[in-house]
Each structure stands twice: as structure tokens, then as C-alpha cells.
VEXDO-33496 format. One line per 8 residues: number of its first residue (from 1); for each residue x negated, z, y of C-alpha. Coordinates in Angstrom, 1 decimal. Example, Ala and Ser with C-alpha at 12.3 -4.5 7.8 and 13.67 -1.06 7.14 Angstrom:
REM residues 2
1 = -12.3 7.8 -4.5; -13.7 7.1 -1.1
//
This chain:
REM residues 446
1 = 2.1 -20.2 30.2; 5.5 -20.6 28.4; 7.0 -21.8 31.7; 4.2 -24.3 32.2; 4.5 -25.6 28.7; 8.2 -26.0 29.0; 7.8 -27.9 32.3; 5.3 -30.2 30.7
9 = 7.6 -30.9 27.8; 10.3 -31.9 30.2; 8.0 -34.1 32.3; 6.6 -35.9 29.3; 9.8 -36.2 27.4; 12.2 -37.0 30.1; 10.3 -39.0 32.7; 12.7 -41.1 34.7
17 = 15.8 -39.2 33.4; 18.6 -38.5 35.9; 18.6 -35.1 37.5; 21.9 -33.2 37.9; 22.6 -32.7 41.5; 23.5 -29.3 43.0; 27.0 -30.6 43.8; 27.8 -31.5 40.2
25 = 30.5 -29.2 38.7; 28.9 -27.3 35.9; 30.6 -24.7 33.7; 29.4 -21.2 33.1; 28.6 -20.4 29.4; 29.4 -17.1 27.6; 28.3 -16.7 23.9; 29.8 -13.6 22.1
33 = 27.7 -13.4 19.0; 28.9 -10.8 16.4; 26.6 -9.4 13.8; 27.7 -9.7 10.2; 31.3 -10.5 10.9; 32.9 -12.2 7.9; 35.1 -15.3 8.0; 38.1 -13.2 7.2
41 = 37.6 -10.3 9.7; 39.6 -11.4 12.7; 43.4 -11.3 12.3; 43.6 -15.0 13.3; 41.4 -15.8 10.3; 43.6 -13.8 7.9; 42.7 -10.1 8.3; 45.7 -7.8 7.7
49 = 43.7 -4.5 7.8; 42.5 -4.4 11.3; 44.1 -5.8 14.5; 42.1 -8.1 16.7; 44.5 -9.1 19.5; 41.9 -10.2 22.0; 40.0 -12.4 19.6; 43.4 -13.8 18.5
57 = 44.3 -14.5 22.1; 41.0 -16.2 22.6; 41.9 -18.5 19.6; 45.3 -19.1 21.0; 43.8 -20.1 24.4; 41.2 -22.3 22.8; 40.3 -24.1 19.6; 39.7 -22.3 16.3
65 = 37.2 -23.9 13.9; 37.5 -23.3 10.2; 34.3 -25.1 9.1; 31.9 -23.4 11.5; 28.5 -22.7 10.1; 25.7 -20.3 11.0; 22.7 -19.3 8.7; 22.4 -16.8 5.9
73 = 20.9 -13.8 7.7; 20.6 -12.5 11.2; 17.1 -13.2 12.7; 16.9 -16.8 11.4; 20.5 -17.4 12.5; 19.6 -16.4 16.1; 16.6 -18.7 16.1; 18.8 -21.6 15.0
81 = 21.4 -20.8 17.6; 18.9 -20.8 20.5; 16.8 -23.8 19.4; 19.2 -26.1 17.6; 16.7 -26.2 14.7; 17.0 -25.0 11.1; 15.1 -21.7 10.8; 12.3 -23.0 8.6
89 = 11.3 -25.2 11.5; 11.0 -22.3 14.0; 9.2 -19.5 12.2; 11.4 -19.1 9.1; 12.3 -15.5 9.6; 12.9 -12.8 12.2; 10.6 -14.5 14.7; 10.3 -17.8 16.6
97 = 7.4 -19.7 18.0; 6.5 -19.5 21.7; 6.5 -23.3 22.0; 10.1 -23.6 20.9; 12.6 -24.7 23.6; 15.7 -22.4 23.9; 19.0 -23.4 25.3; 18.4 -20.5 27.8
105 = 15.3 -22.3 29.0; 17.0 -25.6 29.5; 19.8 -24.0 31.5; 17.4 -21.8 33.5; 15.4 -24.9 34.4; 18.7 -26.6 35.4; 19.5 -23.8 37.9; 21.6 -21.4 35.8
113 = 21.3 -17.7 36.1; 20.7 -16.4 32.6; 21.3 -13.1 30.9; 20.9 -11.7 27.4; 22.6 -8.4 26.3; 22.3 -6.9 22.8; 20.4 -7.5 19.6; 17.5 -10.0 20.0
121 = 15.8 -10.1 16.5; 13.6 -13.1 17.3; 10.2 -11.3 17.9; 9.7 -9.5 14.6; 11.8 -6.6 16.0; 9.1 -5.5 18.4; 7.7 -6.4 21.8; 5.7 -9.6 21.8
129 = 5.0 -10.9 25.3; 5.8 -14.6 24.6; 8.7 -14.0 22.3; 11.0 -11.5 24.1; 14.1 -12.7 26.0; 12.4 -12.6 29.5; 9.8 -15.1 28.2; 12.4 -17.3 26.5
137 = 14.5 -18.3 29.5; 16.5 -15.2 30.3; 16.3 -13.8 33.8; 17.7 -10.4 32.6; 17.8 -8.6 29.3; 19.2 -5.3 28.0; 19.3 -4.3 24.4; 17.3 -3.6 21.2
145 = 14.7 -6.1 20.0; 15.6 -5.4 16.4; 18.4 -4.3 14.1; 19.9 -0.9 13.5; 19.3 -0.6 9.7; 17.9 2.9 10.1; 20.8 4.1 12.2; 18.9 4.0 15.5
153 = 17.7 1.4 18.0; 15.1 1.3 20.7; 16.6 -0.1 23.9; 14.8 -2.3 26.4; 15.7 -3.1 30.0; 14.0 -6.4 30.7; 10.3 -5.7 29.7; 10.6 -1.9 29.9
161 = 11.4 0.2 26.9; 14.0 2.9 27.8; 15.8 5.4 25.6; 16.0 5.2 21.8; 19.5 6.2 20.5; 21.1 7.1 17.2; 24.5 6.9 18.7; 25.6 3.6 17.1
169 = 29.2 4.2 18.3; 28.1 3.9 21.9; 26.5 0.4 21.7; 29.6 -1.8 21.9; 30.7 -0.3 25.1; 27.2 -0.1 26.6; 26.6 -3.8 25.9; 30.0 -4.7 27.4
177 = 29.3 -2.6 30.5; 26.0 -4.3 31.0; 27.6 -7.7 30.5; 30.3 -6.9 33.1; 27.5 -5.8 35.5; 25.9 -9.2 35.0; 29.1 -11.0 35.8; 29.8 -8.9 38.9
185 = 26.3 -9.3 40.2; 26.1 -13.1 39.8; 29.6 -14.5 39.8; 29.5 -15.6 43.5; 25.8 -16.3 44.0; 26.4 -20.0 44.1; 24.8 -20.7 40.7; 26.4 -21.2 37.3
193 = 25.5 -18.6 34.7; 24.7 -18.4 31.0; 25.4 -15.0 29.4; 24.4 -14.4 25.7; 26.0 -11.2 24.4; 24.8 -10.4 20.9; 26.6 -7.3 19.6; 24.9 -5.0 17.1
201 = 28.3 -4.3 15.4; 29.3 -5.1 12.7; 25.9 -4.7 11.2; 25.2 -1.5 9.2; 24.8 1.2 10.3; 28.3 0.7 11.9; 30.1 3.3 13.9; 32.9 3.6 16.4
209 = 33.1 5.9 19.4; 35.0 9.2 19.2; 37.9 7.4 20.9; 38.2 4.9 18.0; 37.0 6.9 15.0; 39.8 7.4 12.6; 42.2 5.6 14.9; 43.4 3.0 12.4
217 = 43.7 5.2 9.4; 42.2 2.3 7.4; 38.5 3.2 7.4; 35.5 3.0 9.6; 35.1 -0.8 9.5; 38.6 -1.2 10.8; 38.0 1.4 13.5; 34.8 -0.3 14.6
225 = 36.3 -3.7 14.5; 39.2 -2.7 16.7; 36.9 -1.1 19.2; 34.8 -4.3 19.2; 37.9 -6.3 19.9; 38.9 -4.0 22.7; 35.6 -4.4 24.4; 35.7 -8.2 24.0
233 = 39.1 -7.9 25.8; 37.5 -6.0 28.6; 34.8 -8.6 29.1; 37.3 -11.5 29.0; 39.5 -9.6 31.4; 36.6 -9.3 33.8; 36.1 -13.1 33.7; 39.7 -13.6 34.6
241 = 39.6 -10.9 37.3; 36.6 -12.6 38.9; 38.3 -16.0 39.0; 35.9 -17.4 36.4; 38.4 -18.3 33.7; 38.7 -22.0 34.3; 35.0 -22.4 35.0; 33.7 -20.7 31.9
249 = 33.1 -22.0 28.3; 33.4 -19.1 25.9; 32.0 -19.4 22.4; 32.9 -16.6 19.9; 31.1 -16.6 16.5; 29.0 -14.6 14.1; 25.4 -14.8 12.8; 26.3 -14.9 9.1
257 = 28.9 -13.6 6.6; 29.7 -10.0 5.9; 27.1 -7.7 4.3; 29.5 -6.8 1.5; 27.4 -7.7 -1.6; 24.9 -4.9 -1.7; 27.0 -1.8 -2.4; 24.8 0.1 -4.8
265 = 21.6 -0.1 -2.9; 23.2 0.7 0.4; 25.3 3.5 -1.0; 22.1 5.2 -2.1; 20.4 4.5 1.3; 23.3 5.6 3.4; 25.2 8.3 1.5; 27.2 9.3 4.5
273 = 29.3 6.1 4.2; 30.9 7.5 1.1; 32.1 10.5 3.1; 33.3 8.3 6.0; 35.4 6.1 3.8; 36.6 8.7 1.3; 35.4 6.5 -1.6; 32.7 4.4 -3.0
281 = 33.4 1.2 -1.1; 31.2 0.7 2.0; 32.8 -0.1 5.3; 31.9 -3.8 5.5; 33.9 -6.9 6.3; 35.4 -9.7 4.3; 34.7 -13.4 3.8; 38.4 -13.9 3.2
289 = 39.0 -16.8 0.7; 35.3 -17.7 0.6; 32.9 -17.0 -2.2; 29.8 -15.0 -1.5; 28.6 -13.0 1.5; 25.6 -12.5 3.8; 22.3 -13.6 2.3; 23.8 -16.3 0.2
297 = 24.4 -20.0 0.7; 27.9 -19.8 -0.8; 30.5 -20.5 1.9; 31.0 -16.8 2.5; 27.4 -16.4 3.6; 27.3 -19.0 6.2; 30.8 -20.1 7.2; 31.9 -17.8 10.0
305 = 34.6 -17.5 12.7; 34.1 -20.0 15.5; 36.3 -20.1 18.6; 35.7 -22.1 21.8; 37.8 -21.6 25.0; 37.6 -23.6 28.2; 41.0 -23.8 29.9; 41.9 -27.2 31.0
313 = 39.2 -28.8 28.9; 39.2 -27.5 25.4; 42.6 -27.9 23.7; 44.5 -24.6 23.5; 46.2 -23.4 20.3; 44.4 -25.9 18.2; 42.8 -25.4 14.7; 40.1 -27.8 13.7
321 = 38.4 -28.3 10.3; 35.7 -30.5 11.7; 32.2 -29.4 10.7; 30.4 -27.5 13.5; 27.3 -25.3 13.5; 25.6 -22.9 15.8; 22.8 -25.5 15.6; 25.0 -27.7 17.8
329 = 25.1 -25.2 20.7; 21.8 -26.4 22.4; 22.7 -30.1 22.6; 26.4 -29.5 23.3; 25.8 -26.9 26.1; 23.1 -29.1 27.6; 25.5 -32.1 27.6; 28.4 -30.0 29.2
337 = 25.9 -28.8 31.9; 25.0 -32.4 32.7; 21.4 -32.1 31.4; 21.7 -33.6 28.0; 18.6 -35.6 28.7; 16.6 -32.4 28.6; 17.2 -31.8 24.9; 13.6 -32.1 23.5
345 = 12.7 -35.4 21.9; 9.2 -34.4 20.7; 10.6 -32.4 17.8; 13.4 -32.5 15.3; 16.7 -31.2 16.7; 19.1 -30.5 13.8; 22.1 -29.8 16.1; 24.3 -32.6 17.5
353 = 26.3 -32.9 20.7; 29.8 -31.8 19.9; 31.1 -32.0 23.5; 33.7 -34.8 22.6; 35.0 -32.7 19.7; 35.3 -29.6 21.9; 37.1 -31.6 24.7; 39.6 -33.0 22.2
361 = 38.3 -36.6 22.6; 37.1 -36.9 19.0; 38.9 -35.2 16.1; 36.1 -35.7 13.5; 33.2 -34.4 15.5; 29.6 -35.6 15.6; 28.5 -34.3 12.2; 29.6 -35.1 8.7
369 = 27.6 -32.5 6.8; 25.5 -29.4 6.7; 22.3 -28.4 5.0; 22.2 -24.9 3.5; 18.7 -23.6 3.9; 17.5 -20.1 3.1; 14.0 -19.6 4.3; 12.0 -22.6 3.3
377 = 14.3 -23.5 0.4; 17.2 -26.0 0.7; 19.9 -24.6 -1.6; 22.9 -26.8 -1.0; 24.1 -29.8 1.0; 27.5 -30.7 2.3; 28.8 -34.2 3.1; 32.4 -34.5 4.1
385 = 34.4 -32.3 1.7; 31.7 -32.3 -1.0; 29.2 -29.6 -1.5; 26.3 -29.7 -4.0; 24.6 -26.5 -4.9; 21.1 -27.5 -6.1; 19.7 -26.4 -9.5; 16.7 -24.1 -10.1
393 = 16.9 -22.1 -6.9; 14.1 -19.6 -6.4; 14.7 -17.9 -3.1; 17.7 -15.8 -4.3; 17.8 -12.4 -2.6; 17.4 -9.5 -5.1; 20.5 -7.7 -4.0; 22.3 -6.2 -7.0
401 = 25.7 -7.8 -6.5; 24.6 -11.2 -5.3; 26.3 -14.1 -7.0; 23.6 -16.4 -8.4; 25.7 -19.1 -9.9; 24.7 -21.1 -12.9; 21.3 -22.4 -11.6; 22.5 -25.9 -12.6
409 = 23.7 -28.5 -10.2; 27.2 -27.4 -9.1; 29.6 -29.6 -7.2; 32.6 -28.4 -5.2; 35.3 -30.2 -3.3; 35.8 -27.7 -0.4; 39.1 -29.1 0.9; 40.7 -28.6 -2.5
417 = 38.6 -25.6 -3.6; 37.6 -23.5 -0.6; 36.6 -20.6 -2.8; 34.1 -22.7 -4.8; 35.8 -21.6 -8.0; 35.7 -24.9 -9.9; 32.5 -26.8 -10.5; 33.4 -30.5 -10.8
425 = 29.9 -31.9 -11.2; 30.6 -33.2 -14.7; 33.6 -35.2 -13.5; 31.8 -36.7 -10.5; 28.3 -37.8 -11.6; 28.0 -40.4 -8.9; 28.6 -37.9 -6.1; 26.1 -35.5 -7.7
433 = 23.5 -38.3 -7.7; 24.4 -39.2 -4.1; 24.0 -35.6 -2.8; 20.9 -35.0 -4.8; 19.3 -38.0 -3.0; 20.6 -36.6 0.3; 18.9 -33.3 -0.5; 15.6 -34.9 -1.4
441 = 15.6 -36.8 1.8; 16.3 -33.7 3.8; 13.4 -31.9 2.1; 11.0 -34.8 3.0; 12.0 -34.4 6.6; 11.5 -30.6 6.7
//
């Protein structure tokens, strides 16, 4: 049924549109999606505790974005990534709607072989026939449908549930092994591929394998992060080994900021962390210079690492502060695949085509702002360097250490004040008024 509906959408929305020929050169796509990795976690974004040489090399070989936005929490962030739509449009939580069009479906319809490995989190963390990966445009799937909050996951191989495991330290390698299997199986079958690898790490309950536990001497988070980086290096090395380097667009990013603002509750829930870290601080990441963390609409909650590599096409060694979002993946990948006309026109698509930015043809990019939604509440808006945090917010998560702000209209100039430390609303009433009007318009279109 889902396949039939998708085909009807394409027929109705794109009648007469040009079809990409089989001879057209189309890149492969690889998304490496990290869970709860903070803006400041990779070394190339400022981390001095853990070493991430493979992530750093990816940045050196591609373009590193410093204003790259996801969403506040994991499930909604994944829905936004796949659909190009803000979470409140596609289910609002840890689920999507069967009628949504995923980038995987667009690429599958265009002849791509599609694979998903790792955490899904878009079907209410359980099997729902129309919402699991194999019903959402993926030919192959391996991983857990939900998160690992309880220290265990139930793994699925396509539509079959296989073994549950409490060995969190094994997941990073298992996901990488399965991703490498996908590449080896499909790299020379005459079709381009789309591989979406969604790691469970660095989401609590984190762990490293025996090989990496206590390796850094700087705590469990550093151990786990360095193992994750090593496995990313294995996967990227396989792409090179198979001769796919110049044909593959790699996007590396995270679903939200670090889960570092909930220490008291999580300490009580997971007392073993205290033993692992020899102290009260939990092994979670850092948002670097940014204010806030996962679950908030401060920059630290939604601004994440974002790196794109495509040798010979995406400029290497470049750092860009252009505003980009995971929302932009669907229209951008569709355009790069030559099927931009298949982006749905019968619904609001919040993402924009950033292909010219990625290819170095436009320094500013295709978007000038970002809307900071949490659930069904718009909490802030950005335009250029200006960010307005809206007054009277109600959907503030009840985590003990969450920064709630003043609950008045707060204005920040992000180029001058990346850490949102100085509210300049009183000095810029016209900008406050402008952004308030922008927010009201966004609410009307929601």
C-alpha cells in the first residue's frame, strides 16, 4: 500500500517531469548519523579530551559546517532528516506517518539500492508494519527499532526480530560490520546506493568494547568516542578500498546535542556510571562553546557537527558558517541524484536544496534562517546572525539541570555571542519586533 501511495504521489505531483536516464552519473550517498554527539565532541570541533582522527580527516577532505542544525531530541530528529519536514508535521514524536515520503523512498524509486543500519526510532520503538525501515524505502535493515535507555536493545534483521543484547559495547562494531557487508554486496551491482548508518552511541547507556575500555585514561565517554571514530575509519577505509571514494557523498552529523543536562536523575537511574567514571559526573559529551544541551532549543541542543565529503565536488579543507539543517538532506540529495523534481509538492517541505552550497558554487547557501521547534511549540527563530527566543514557553522538559532562560523575549547575535550569554533585546527593539512577526507567520503555516 505504501509503495502504491508513493507511486501515486509521484505520478500526480510530477507528471511530465524529466526522468533521470540510467546513463546519468549519480553519486552514492552515505549518512553517518551519531546519537547525542555534542557540537564540541570531535577534535576538529574543539575536543581536547578524546582523539577523533578519522572524523578530523573527513573534515579535512571535505567541508565542515559550523551552523549545522538538527532537532532537540532523537526520534523527531530522525523524522526530520528523512522527510525534510519539521517534526510537528510528521507525527511530532518518536513516530512518523505512513504517508510521509522519505529520502530513501525517493532514491529507491530512482533506482538506488538502499540500506539502513542502526537505531531507527521512527515507529514508537516497536514493530509497526507500515513504519519500519523496509516499509519506508529501505531494501535492507539491521538494528534496533528503539533506543538503549534501559541498557539493552532488541535487534531486527529486516522484518525478523533476532537476538536482544545488553552488550552495548558491541554495537558500534556490529553496525560497522553490517554496513561493510552492504558495501561489499552492492558496490559493483551497477546501481548507486544509499546507506544510512545510525549509530546507537553516544546515547546512554554508552559503553566501549573490552579493547577500548579504559584505553584513553580519560573516562568512558572518551573510550567510547575513540572506538566510534575507529569504526568510522574502518567504514570509510572500505569505501576507499572498493574504489567508491570519488563516487560517494558522505554526510557525518548528529541527531541533537549531548545529553549532559540531566545528571541527577540519570545518576540515580544508572548508578554504575559513578563507578565507571570514578566520580559524580556522567560520561556524556560536550556542546563546546554553545549554551544548553539535548532537549533544549539553545544552540547546544540543536547545533551539531556537520561534515560533507565528496572528492572533486565538495571543497576540501573548507569551513563554512552557512546555515544548514538535516531538513535539507531530502531536497539536496534528490537534486544531486538528478531527481529533484521528485521532491513532493503536495505538502510543506521545510528543507531547501543546498547542492550549490555543498559544491562550492554559493557561499551563503539556500537558507537564511532556522525555526527552533520542540514538539508542537515554536521556541525560537533565527534570521541571519540574529536569534530570538520566544517568551512564555510551555514545552520545557522537566530535567533538573535544564536552562529555562528568563521566559521573556531574548535576543542574541550569534556571530558575536555564540554562547548566547548576552541578551540584547532591549537594545534592538526593531529586530525583536521583526523576528516576533516572523515567528507568528511560522506558527500560522504550521
